[in-house]
TIVO-361288 format. One record per residue (C-alpha): x, y, z; residue in three letters; residue number from 1. Coordinates in steps of 0.2 Angstrom, whole numbers, plus 5000, padded with zeros to 4 digits. Layout:
N
<px->X, py->Y, pz->Z, code->ALA, pos->NUM>;
...
***
This chain:
216
<px->5181, py->4797, pz->5170, code->MET, pos->1>;
<px->5173, py->4804, pz->5155, code->SER, pos->2>;
<px->5177, py->4799, pz->5137, code->THR, pos->3>;
<px->5186, py->4815, pz->5134, code->THR, pos->4>;
<px->5196, py->4814, pz->5150, code->ASP, pos->5>;
<px->5201, py->4796, pz->5146, code->ALA, pos->6>;
<px->5206, py->4801, pz->5128, code->ALA, pos->7>;
<px->5217, py->4816, pz->5135, code->GLY, pos->8>;
<px->5225, py->4804, pz->5147, code->THR, pos->9>;
<px->5229, py->4791, pz->5134, code->GLU, pos->10>;
<px->5236, py->4805, pz->5122, code->GLU, pos->11>;
<px->5248, py->4811, pz->5136, code->ARG, pos->12>;
<px->5255, py->4794, pz->5139, code->HIS, pos->13>;
<px->5257, py->4790, pz->5120, code->ARG, pos->14>;
<px->5273, py->4792, pz->5111, code->GLY, pos->15>;
<px->5291, py->4794, pz->5117, code->ARG, pos->16>;
<px->5295, py->4794, pz->5135, code->PRO, pos->17>;
<px->5295, py->4811, pz->5144, code->ARG, pos->18>;
<px->5311, py->4820, pz->5145, code->ASP, pos->19>;
<px->5314, py->4826, pz->5163, code->PRO, pos->20>;
<px->5324, py->4840, pz->5157, code->SER, pos->21>;
<px->5310, py->4848, pz->5148, code->ARG, pos->22>;
<px->5299, py->4846, pz->5163, code->ASP, pos->23>;
<px->5311, py->4855, pz->5174, code->GLU, pos->24>;
<px->5313, py->4869, pz->5160, code->ALA, pos->25>;
<px->5294, py->4871, pz->5160, code->ILE, pos->26>;
<px->5292, py->4871, pz->5178, code->ILE, pos->27>;
<px->5306, py->4884, pz->5180, code->ASP, pos->28>;
<px->5298, py->4895, pz->5166, code->ALA, pos->29>;
<px->5281, py->4894, pz->5175, code->ALA, pos->30>;
<px->5288, py->4900, pz->5191, code->ILE, pos->31>;
<px->5297, py->4914, pz->5184, code->ASP, pos->32>;
<px->5282, py->4920, pz->5174, code->LEU, pos->33>;
<px->5271, py->4918, pz->5189, code->LEU, pos->34>;
<px->5282, py->4929, pz->5199, code->VAL, pos->35>;
<px->5284, py->4942, pz->5185, code->ARG, pos->36>;
<px->5267, py->4943, pz->5178, code->ASP, pos->37>;
<px->5255, py->4935, pz->5190, code->GLY, pos->38>;
<px->5243, py->4920, pz->5188, code->TYR, pos->39>;
<px->5230, py->4929, pz->5177, code->ASP, pos->40>;
<px->5242, py->4934, pz->5164, code->ARG, pos->41>;
<px->5251, py->4917, pz->5163, code->LEU, pos->42>;
<px->5247, py->4906, pz->5148, code->SER, pos->43>;
<px->5252, py->4889, pz->5143, code->MET, pos->44>;
<px->5258, py->4897, pz->5127, code->GLU, pos->45>;
<px->5269, py->4910, pz->5136, code->SER, pos->46>;
<px->5276, py->4896, pz->5147, code->VAL, pos->47>;
<px->5281, py->4885, pz->5132, code->ALA, pos->48>;
<px->5289, py->4900, pz->5124, code->THR, pos->49>;
<px->5299, py->4904, pz->5139, code->ALA, pos->50>;
<px->5304, py->4886, pz->5141, code->ALA, pos->51>;
<px->5309, py->4884, pz->5123, code->GLY, pos->52>;
<px->5297, py->4870, pz->5120, code->VAL, pos->53>;
<px->5282, py->4868, pz->5109, code->GLY, pos->54>;
<px->5264, py->4871, pz->5116, code->LYS, pos->55>;
<px->5259, py->4853, pz->5113, code->ALA, pos->56>;
<px->5274, py->4848, pz->5124, code->THR, pos->57>;
<px->5266, py->4858, pz->5139, code->VAL, pos->58>;
<px->5249, py->4851, pz->5136, code->TYR, pos->59>;
<px->5255, py->4833, pz->5135, code->ARG, pos->60>;
<px->5261, py->4835, pz->5153, code->ARG, pos->61>;
<px->5248, py->4846, pz->5160, code->TRP, pos->62>;
<px->5230, py->4848, pz->5155, code->GLY, pos->63>;
<px->5227, py->4865, pz->5162, code->SER, pos->64>;
<px->5236, py->4880, pz->5168, code->LYS, pos->65>;
<px->5230, py->4876, pz->5186, code->ALA, pos->66>;
<px->5238, py->4859, pz->5185, code->GLU, pos->67>;
<px->5254, py->4866, pz->5179, code->LEU, pos->68>;
<px->5254, py->4880, pz->5193, code->VAL, pos->69>;
<px->5250, py->4867, pz->5207, code->ILE, pos->70>;
<px->5265, py->4856, pz->5201, code->ASP, pos->71>;
<px->5276, py->4871, pz->5200, code->ALA, pos->72>;
<px->5272, py->4877, pz->5218, code->MET, pos->73>;
<px->5275, py->4859, pz->5224, code->ALA, pos->74>;
<px->5293, py->4859, pz->5218, code->THR, pos->75>;
<px->5296, py->4874, pz->5230, code->LEU, pos->76>;
<px->5289, py->4866, pz->5246, code->LYS, pos->77>;
<px->5301, py->4865, pz->5261, code->PRO, pos->78>;
<px->5310, py->4848, pz->5263, code->ALA, pos->79>;
<px->5307, py->4848, pz->5281, code->ILE, pos->80>;
<px->5292, py->4837, pz->5285, code->ASP, pos->81>;
<px->5293, py->4836, pz->5304, code->THR, pos->82>;
<px->5300, py->4849, pz->5316, code->ILE, pos->83>;
<px->5306, py->4839, pz->5331, code->ASP, pos->84>;
<px->5323, py->4844, pz->5339, code->THR, pos->85>;
<px->5317, py->4838, pz->5357, code->GLY, pos->86>;
<px->5314, py->4856, pz->5363, code->SER, pos->87>;
<px->5303, py->4871, pz->5359, code->LEU, pos->88>;
<px->5317, py->4883, pz->5357, code->ASP, pos->89>;
<px->5326, py->4871, pz->5345, code->GLY, pos->90>;
<px->5310, py->4868, pz->5336, code->ASP, pos->91>;
<px->5307, py->4887, pz->5334, code->ILE, pos->92>;
<px->5324, py->4890, pz->5327, code->GLU, pos->93>;
<px->5321, py->4876, pz->5314, code->LEU, pos->94>;
<px->5304, py->4883, pz->5310, code->MET, pos->95>;
<px->5312, py->4900, pz->5307, code->ILE, pos->96>;
<px->5326, py->4893, pz->5296, code->ALA, pos->97>;
<px->5313, py->4883, pz->5286, code->ALA, pos->98>;
<px->5302, py->4898, pz->5284, code->SER, pos->99>;
<px->5316, py->4908, pz->5277, code->CYS, pos->100>;
<px->5325, py->4896, pz->5265, code->SER, pos->101>;
<px->5327, py->4901, pz->5247, code->PRO, pos->102>;
<px->5313, py->4888, pz->5242, code->HIS, pos->103>;
<px->5301, py->4895, pz->5255, code->SER, pos->104>;
<px->5304, py->4913, pz->5250, code->GLN, pos->105>;
<px->5301, py->4909, pz->5231, code->ARG, pos->106>;
<px->5286, py->4899, pz->5236, code->LEU, pos->107>;
<px->5279, py->4914, pz->5245, code->LEU, pos->108>;
<px->5281, py->4925, pz->5229, code->GLN, pos->109>;
<px->5272, py->4912, pz->5219, code->VAL, pos->110>;
<px->5258, py->4910, pz->5232, code->MET, pos->111>;
<px->5256, py->4929, pz->5231, code->VAL, pos->112>;
<px->5254, py->4928, pz->5212, code->SER, pos->113>;
<px->5240, py->4916, pz->5213, code->VAL, pos->114>;
<px->5230, py->4924, pz->5228, code->CYS, pos->115>;
<px->5219, py->4934, pz->5217, code->SER, pos->116>;
<px->5214, py->4919, pz->5206, code->ALA, pos->117>;
<px->5209, py->4908, pz->5221, code->LEU, pos->118>;
<px->5190, py->4914, pz->5222, code->PRO, pos->119>;
<px->5188, py->4910, pz->5204, code->ARG, pos->120>;
<px->5198, py->4894, pz->5203, code->GLU, pos->121>;
<px->5191, py->4880, pz->5214, code->PRO, pos->122>;
<px->5205, py->4868, pz->5209, code->GLU, pos->123>;
<px->5218, py->4880, pz->5213, code->LEU, pos->124>;
<px->5210, py->4885, pz->5230, code->LEU, pos->125>;
<px->5209, py->4867, pz->5235, code->GLU, pos->126>;
<px->5227, py->4863, pz->5231, code->ALA, pos->127>;
<px->5233, py->4879, pz->5239, code->PHE, pos->128>;
<px->5224, py->4874, pz->5255, code->LYS, pos->129>;
<px->5228, py->4855, pz->5256, code->THR, pos->130>;
<px->5245, py->4855, pz->5248, code->ARG, pos->131>;
<px->5253, py->4871, pz->5256, code->PHE, pos->132>;
<px->5244, py->4881, pz->5270, code->THR, pos->133>;
<px->5236, py->4866, pz->5279, code->GLU, pos->134>;
<px->5252, py->4855, pz->5279, code->PRO, pos->135>;
<px->5263, py->4870, pz->5285, code->ARG, pos->136>;
<px->5251, py->4874, pz->5299, code->ILE, pos->137>;
<px->5249, py->4855, pz->5304, code->ALA, pos->138>;
<px->5268, py->4854, pz->5306, code->ARG, pos->139>;
<px->5268, py->4868, pz->5318, code->ILE, pos->140>;
<px->5253, py->4862, pz->5327, code->THR, pos->141>;
<px->5262, py->4845, pz->5330, code->ASP, pos->142>;
<px->5278, py->4855, pz->5335, code->MET, pos->143>;
<px->5268, py->4864, pz->5348, code->LEU, pos->144>;
<px->5258, py->4849, pz->5354, code->THR, pos->145>;
<px->5274, py->4840, pz->5358, code->ARG, pos->146>;
<px->5280, py->4855, pz->5367, code->ALA, pos->147>;
<px->5264, py->4855, pz->5378, code->ARG, pos->148>;
<px->5267, py->4836, pz->5381, code->SER, pos->149>;
<px->5284, py->4840, pz->5387, code->ARG, pos->150>;
<px->5278, py->4853, pz->5399, code->GLY, pos->151>;
<px->5285, py->4868, pz->5390, code->GLU, pos->152>;
<px->5268, py->4875, pz->5386, code->LEU, pos->153>;
<px->5253, py->4878, pz->5398, code->GLY, pos->154>;
<px->5236, py->4870, pz->5395, code->PRO, pos->155>;
<px->5228, py->4886, pz->5392, code->ASP, pos->156>;
<px->5238, py->4890, pz->5376, code->VAL, pos->157>;
<px->5228, py->4890, pz->5360, code->ASP, pos->158>;
<px->5239, py->4879, pz->5350, code->VAL, pos->159>;
<px->5228, py->4880, pz->5334, code->ALA, pos->160>;
<px->5228, py->4898, pz->5334, code->MET, pos->161>;
<px->5247, py->4900, pz->5338, code->ALA, pos->162>;
<px->5251, py->4887, pz->5324, code->ALA, pos->163>;
<px->5244, py->4899, pz->5311, code->SER, pos->164>;
<px->5253, py->4915, pz->5316, code->LEU, pos->165>;
<px->5270, py->4913, pz->5307, code->VAL, pos->166>;
<px->5264, py->4906, pz->5291, code->PRO, pos->167>;
<px->5249, py->4919, pz->5290, code->SER, pos->168>;
<px->5260, py->4934, pz->5295, code->LEU, pos->169>;
<px->5274, py->4929, pz->5283, code->MET, pos->170>;
<px->5262, py->4928, pz->5268, code->LEU, pos->171>;
<px->5252, py->4944, pz->5273, code->GLN, pos->172>;
<px->5268, py->4954, pz->5273, code->ARG, pos->173>;
<px->5272, py->4949, pz->5255, code->VAL, pos->174>;
<px->5254, py->4952, pz->5250, code->ILE, pos->175>;
<px->5251, py->4969, pz->5259, code->MET, pos->176>;
<px->5268, py->4977, pz->5257, code->THR, pos->177>;
<px->5278, py->4968, pz->5243, code->GLY, pos->178>;
<px->5292, py->4967, pz->5255, code->GLN, pos->179>;
<px->5302, py->4951, pz->5257, code->PRO, pos->180>;
<px->5297, py->4941, pz->5273, code->ALA, pos->181>;
<px->5315, py->4936, pz->5277, code->GLY, pos->182>;
<px->5323, py->4929, pz->5293, code->ARG, pos->183>;
<px->5323, py->4946, pz->5302, code->VAL, pos->184>;
<px->5304, py->4948, pz->5299, code->TYR, pos->185>;
<px->5302, py->4929, pz->5305, code->ALA, pos->186>;
<px->5312, py->4932, pz->5320, code->GLU, pos->187>;
<px->5301, py->4948, pz->5324, code->GLN, pos->188>;
<px->5285, py->4938, pz->5322, code->VAL, pos->189>;
<px->5292, py->4924, pz->5333, code->VAL, pos->190>;
<px->5299, py->4936, pz->5346, code->GLY, pos->191>;
<px->5285, py->4949, pz->5347, code->SER, pos->192>;
<px->5270, py->4939, pz->5343, code->VAL, pos->193>;
<px->5272, py->4920, pz->5344, code->LEU, pos->194>;
<px->5281, py->4919, pz->5360, code->LEU, pos->195>;
<px->5269, py->4930, pz->5370, code->PRO, pos->196>;
<px->5254, py->4919, pz->5363, code->VAL, pos->197>;
<px->5263, py->4904, pz->5370, code->LEU, pos->198>;
<px->5265, py->4912, pz->5387, code->GLY, pos->199>;
<px->5283, py->4915, pz->5385, code->ARG, pos->200>;
<px->5293, py->4931, pz->5387, code->ALA, pos->201>;
<px->5295, py->4941, pz->5371, code->ALA, pos->202>;
<px->5311, py->4940, pz->5363, code->ARG, pos->203>;
<px->5321, py->4956, pz->5358, code->PRO, pos->204>;
<px->5324, py->4956, pz->5339, code->THR, pos->205>;
<px->5337, py->4964, pz->5329, code->SER, pos->206>;
<px->5334, py->4981, pz->5320, code->SER, pos->207>;
<px->5343, py->4975, pz->5305, code->THR, pos->208>;
<px->5333, py->4976, pz->5289, code->THR, pos->209>;
<px->5330, py->4961, pz->5278, code->ASP, pos->210>;
<px->5341, py->4970, pz->5265, code->THR, pos->211>;
<px->5355, py->4972, pz->5277, code->GLU, pos->212>;
<px->5353, py->4954, pz->5283, code->LYS, pos->213>;
<px->5354, py->4947, pz->5265, code->ALA, pos->214>;
<px->5371, py->4955, pz->5263, code->HIS, pos->215>;
<px->5378, py->4947, pz->5280, code->ASP, pos->216>;
***
């Protein structure tokens, strides 16, 4: 660690204990501004103003905008670490529910807001891959591997490719169309794309729109 980094770390740990309520206010403000304005227009100053704290308060907690955004995104990660109900059908239902939770939907919006910055922000790109996309795909890979071990999938199924379908298409829908990737869309992806790739019969899906579903 450089002298400058050490000094910054020491400064952040000096003084009164951190107030968790301020951390929450800052994180909430960062998420709201990311969704509204995008990563490029986000600043530590705008987050401080929106959170009702001083700029120094934000910098004592996070040394850069990228660090703040990474931590903000981490608060939106789904709580489900393992998808394992004992059957492929049950696991798929749990995967759909996790993909469509309010936290997951908010995370998708935030991920879209940072996509344009990823080629220019190596730290953000690395965190994006290692903390969000790769773990999500890894959970689905484990789910499909267990299904194969139970005899529910044939040996010719490309598990690695299949595992990336739902997360990739959910994110792509938001990026390309600006439309929500809610439960109806997730069920369409599973029924029309994932199941056939897994060698199972396609599943008819409801024609109900995401907006209509939201009011059910």
